N, C-alpha and C positions, 0 to 999 in steps of 0.2 A: 919264322920260327919264334923270334923274340916276342912277337905280338901274342902268340899263344901262351908264352911264359907269363906275360903280363895278365892275360885272361885267367890263367890258373891261380896266379897270386891274388887277383881281385876276388875270385871265387873263394879262395882260402880265407881271406879276410872276412868276407860276408859269413861264411860258415862258422868261423871262430866267434864273431859277434853274435851270431844267431844261436850258438850252442846253449841249450838250456842247462842250468845248474840243477842237478838232482838234489833233493833234500836228503840230508843224512838219515840213515836208518834210526828208528826210535831206540833209545837205550832201554835196558831191562827195567831201570827205575821208572822211566816214563810209562812203559807198558803196564807196570804194576799199579802206578797211580791211576791210569785210565781204567784198568780192570777192577779196581777196588773203589772207584768213585772219589778218590782224593783229588783227581783232576776231572773237571766237568767241561768238555769242549762245547763251544757254541753250536747251536742247532742251525745257524744261518747257512743256507746253501746245502743242507744235508740231503742226500738222495732219499733218506727215509721220509722226508716230506712227501715225495712222489709216491712212495709206498703207502703212506697214510691216506693220501687222497684217493688212490686206487681202492683202498679198503673201504672208504666211505662210499665210493661209487658202487662197489660190489654189494655193500650192505643195502644201499638204496635200491639196487637192482633186484634184491631178493635172491642172491645167488645161493646155491646148494651148500649144505654143510660140508660136503667133501671138498668143494672148491675153496671154501674158507679155511678148511683144515690144511690144504696144500699151501695156501698163501701164508698161513701162520708158520708152517714148517720151514718155508723159504726164509721168512724173517728170522726164525730161530737160528738157521744155519748161517745167515749173514752176520748176525750180531754176536754169535758165540761159535766161531769157526772151529771145526775139528781138524787138527793138524794131521797130515797124512800124505797120501799120494800126490795131491795137487799142490799143497802148500808147503811141503818140505818139513824140516825139523822145527819143533816149537822154539820160539825165541825166548820163552820164559820157562821157569821150572814147572815140572808137570803138576805140582801141588798148588800152583797159583792159578786163579781163575783167568780165563781168556776172554777176549772181546773187550768192549768198552762198556762200562757199567751204565753210563748215561744213555747209550744207544739201546741197551737192553731194556731200560726203563721206558724209553720212548716207543720201542717196539711193543711193549706190553700195553701201552695206551692204544696203539694202532690195533692190536689184536682184540682189545676190549671193545673197540668200535665194531670190528668185523665179526667177532664170535661171542661177545657177551662178557660180562664182568667176571664170571667164574674162571674163564681162561686167562684173563688178565691177572687175577689174584694168584693163580697157579704160578705164573711166571715171576710175579713180584716176590712171592714167597721163596722161590728158587734164588732170586737175586739177593735177598736180604743177608744171608750168611757170607756172601762174597764182599760185602761193603766194609770199608774201614770204619772204625768206631766214630771217627771225626768227620766222615763224609757228609756233605750237605744233602746227599741223596736219601739218607735215612729218613729225614722228615718227609720228603716227597713220597717215598714208598709207603709210609704209614698213612699219609693223607689219601693216597690212591686206593690202598687196600680198604680203608674205611668206607670210601665212596662206593667202590665196586661191590663190597660185601653187603652194605646196608641200603644202598640205593639213595642215600642222603646226598644232596648236592654239596659241592665244595663250599667252604665259607669264603667270603671275600678275601680274607688274608691268605688262605691256602691257594686260591686262584691266582692272586697277585704273584706269589712266590713261584708257582709253577710256570706262569707265563714269562716271568723275568728270566727264569733259568732254562726253560725249554721252548720258549717261543711258540711256534705253531702247534706243537704237541700239547703245550699247556692249554691252549684255547680249545683243542680237540677234547681234552679231558673235561674242560668246563662244559662243553656241549653234550657230554654223555647223557643219554636218555632224553635228549631234547625232543620236543614235539615236532611233527612235520612242519616244514616251512621255516625252520631255523636258518637265518641268513648265512651263518658261517658254514654250516653243513651243505647248504645249497651251492655256495661258491666253491667249496672243495670238490663236490661232485661234478660241477660244471668244468673246472680246470682239469680234472682227471679225464672227463669225457673228451675234451679237446685233445689232450695228449694221446689217448688211446685211438681216437679216430685218425690223427695224423700218423701215429706209429703204424697202424694197420695199413694205411695207404702207402707209406714209404716202404715198409717191409714187403707189402704185396707187390709193389713195383720192382723191388730188388728180386723177389722170388720169380715173378713173371719174366723179368729180364734174364735171370740166370737160366731158366728153362729154355727160353728162346735162344739165348746165347750159346747154350750147349749145341743146339742144332746148327746154328750159324757157324760156330767154330769148327764143327766137324766138316761141314760143307767147304769151308775155307781151306782146311787142311787137305781135303781131297782134291780141290781145284788147284791148290798150290803144288801138290805132289804130281799132278798130271800136266803141269805147265799151262793150265787154262786160266789161271788168275792173272789178269793184266794189271800191271802197275802203271799209274798215270804219270808218276814222277820221272822226269828225264834227268839223269845225272848232269848237273851243271858243269861248266868248265872250271878247271882248277883256278883258284884265285879268289878275289872278292874279299880282301882284307877288311873292307868297310863293315862287313857283317860281324866280324870278330870285334872290331872297334865298338860297334853298337852294344854288344854284350858288356864290354869293359866299361863303357860309359854308364850303362844301366846298373851294373854291379857297384860301380863307384858311387853313383847317386844313392843306391840302396844303403851302402855302408855309411855314407855321410848322414843320411836321414836317421839311421839307427843311433849313431853317436850323438847327433843333435838332440834327438828325442830323449836319450838317456841323461844328457846334461840338463835338459829342461825339467825332466822328472825329478832329478836330484835337487835342482834349485827350487822347484815349486812345492815339493813334498808329495807323498803318495796319494793324498786325497784330492789333489788339484785335477781338474778336468782338462784344462787347456793344453797340457803337454800331450794328452791322448789325441785331442783334435789336431794338434800340430802334426803328429805322426800320421794320422789318417789322411789329412789334407795333403801332406807331403807325398804319401804313397800314391794318391790319385794323380798328382802332378808328375810322377815318374813315368806315366804313360807317354809324356811328350818326348822322353829320351829314346823311345822306339823310333822316332822320326829322324834320328841322327843321320842316316844315309842321305836324306834330302838336304840337310845342311852341308853335306860333303859333296853335293853336286849331282847325286844320283837322281834321275828323272822319276816322276811318279809312276809311270808305266813300268819302268824297270824295277823300281822298289816293290810295287804291289805284285808284280809278276814273280819275282824271285823269292819273296818271303811267303807267297801263297795267299795273298789277299786278292783273290779273284773268284769268279763265279764257278770255276770248274766246269762241270757238265750241267750246270743249272743250280740255283740256290736251293730249291726244294729237294732236288735229287741229292745234293751234297748233305743237306740236313738229315734226310732219310738215311743216307749212308752212315752218318755219324751216330744216329740212334742204333742202327743195326751193329755197328762196330763196337759201340759201348756195351751192348748186350753180349756180344761175343767176348768182350774183355772181362765181364763179371766172373765167369768160371776161373779165369786166370787170377783175377784179383782175390777172390775168396780162397782159391787154392794157396796163394801166398799167405793169406791170413791164417790158414790152418798151420802152415809150416812155421810161421812166426809164433803162434800160440804154443805149438809143441816145443819149440826151442825155449820159450820162456818157462814152460812147465819143467823141462829137463834142468834148466838153470836153477829153478827153485828147489828141485829134488836134491841136487848135489851141492847146494849152498850150505854154508855152516851156520847161517843165521839169517835174520831179516835183511832183505835187499834194500838199497836206498829207495826212498819214496820218489815216484816220478814227479818231475817238475809240474807246476801248475800250467794249464793251457791258457795262454794270454788271451786268445780269442774268446774262450768260454768266460774268463774273468770279465772282459769288457762287455760281453753280451749280458752277463748276469748283473753287472753293476751300473751299466750305462742306461741312459734314458731312451725314449723312442727314436729320436733323431740319430743317436749313435748306433742303435741297432740297424736302422735303415742304411746308414753309411757302411757299416761292416757287411751287411747283406749285399749291398751294391758292389763292394770290393770283391766279394766271394763269387757272385754269379754273373757279374758283367766285366769288371776290371780284369780279374784273373783269366777268364777264358780268352779275352782279347789280347792283353799285354803279355801274359806268360806264354801263350801259344805263339805270339809274334816273335818273342825273344828266342825261345828254345826250339820250337818246331819250325819257326820261320828263319830267323837269322842264323842261329848256330847249326841247325840241321842242314840248311842250304850249303854252308861252308864245309861241313864235315862230309856231306854226301858226295862232294866232288873228289874226295880223297879215299873213300872207303865204301864197303857195301852198306846196304840199308840197315841191316841188323846192328852193325858196329856203330853207325851214326846214331841210330835210335837208342842204343845202350848208353853211349857216352853222353848224349844230351839228357837222357833220363837221370844219369848220375849227377849231372850238374844241376838239373831241375830239383832233385831231391835235396842236394846240399844247400840250396837257397832257402829251405824251409826249416823252421825252428822246432824240430821234433826230435825225440829220442830215436835210437837206432831202429827200433821196430817200426816206428812211424815212417822213417826215411825209406825203409824197404817197401812199404805200401805205396808211398808217393812215387818212388822210383818205378814200381811196377806199372802204375798208371802212365807215367812219363814214357816208358818204353812202348806201351800200346798206342799212345797218342802219336809217337814218332812213326810207327808203322802205318797209322792212319794217313799221315802226311805222304808217306811213300805210295800208298794205295791210291789216294785221291789227288795228290799234288796241291789241291786247294786246302787252306786251313779251316774251311767251314766245318768239315767233319769233326776234326779234333776239337774245335771250339764248341761245337754242339755237345760232344761227349763230356768235355770239361764242365760246361754249363749244367748238364744233367746231373753229373756226380755231385758237384758242389751244392746244387739246389736241393737234392734229396738229403744230403748230410745236414745242411743248414736247417731244413724244415724239421727234421727230427731233433736237432739240437735246440732249436728255438722252442719247440713244443715241450721238451723236457724241462728247459729252464723256466718256462712259463708255469708249468705245474709244480716246480720245486720252490717257487717263491714262498717264503715263510710268512 
């Protein structure tokens, strides 16, 4: 019993260290400064860069006027949100402009590329009265209106100011009306094409998996209800404290690495790369802690057999089972996503003001700021390390120990909760990770081998990482 108390304590320490700090909600004064252009945020990493490149792609493709109009309407809604059912009460006075003035100006540049100068001028004229008299954006608005109205290119000084203040959007304004073959426009269209192709493949895979998964899930429920679904997992004998020890050692190593990385980051400064590499390398080495039972005298055959590192009914058959089981999990996963979205919507409706801003995603930050080798390392951790190590710890060691003492659903639920707690997400993200963890646990029960859950884990992380990398590639300013 005391060993489990230590395990829970170790999990609590990791969860506490991993808990992301939410950014405080913006103050009314800050919102006003953003809305009136007194504060001009940097365009670096802005999702509007992705919108802009899609607009260039649509323009090059010769899309219809209605498609461009729908795209422009979407940009208007994003940059100047209308408070109401989805967003809750307005955080600023009703007579104060909403949205971010700099984003509205950048959206006008994008719309100018997609629909022509007249549409851009219309939006810039709407923006002008909302700007503070001392806003730097006043000069930018006048330069852009002059260019779109007369067709006269920007002067070198105007171009320099726009690029310095608006980055990629300034370069897009520079290229307005450029002849075919312009290198900047060609590159933007290419990056948008890459993103759209990857997004279509990933979303198509999710859709196909969802449809197949509905059928598989229905068949599974029927077979389980009639007692025809056979579970390969044989409940092990009670005992095996070494498996709990393995989790404690792993969690302890994870916590120590987090503390060491934080100290290194603080000592080196936020721009230093070596503390990030220290963390990434340290996380790779944590895989060795999974072998703790071997150091405690457990034979390889017992170790691999009890945590599920075996061929099951054949490697290819287990991989196929993992693919089918992941498809069956998608309706459950997306169902939980709908529940989470509704809960967040209700929270927004009944809140008295703006909610705290969600914390930055560390993985997204490292992917966006790191070089090619760092991206390769993070990708390897997500699609190779995580399916092997996390499945070995949670569905291998922990599930084996818990399954000796409780039914499959209970063991899957508890290991899923511990699996979620080890991730540095906000509560909504923990629910989604926990849902996957529960399904992976039931895969272990069904197949006994970990190959199925490792396959499902690999598939999920690969699809998510592919979409994330394609978006970050297209968002480069």
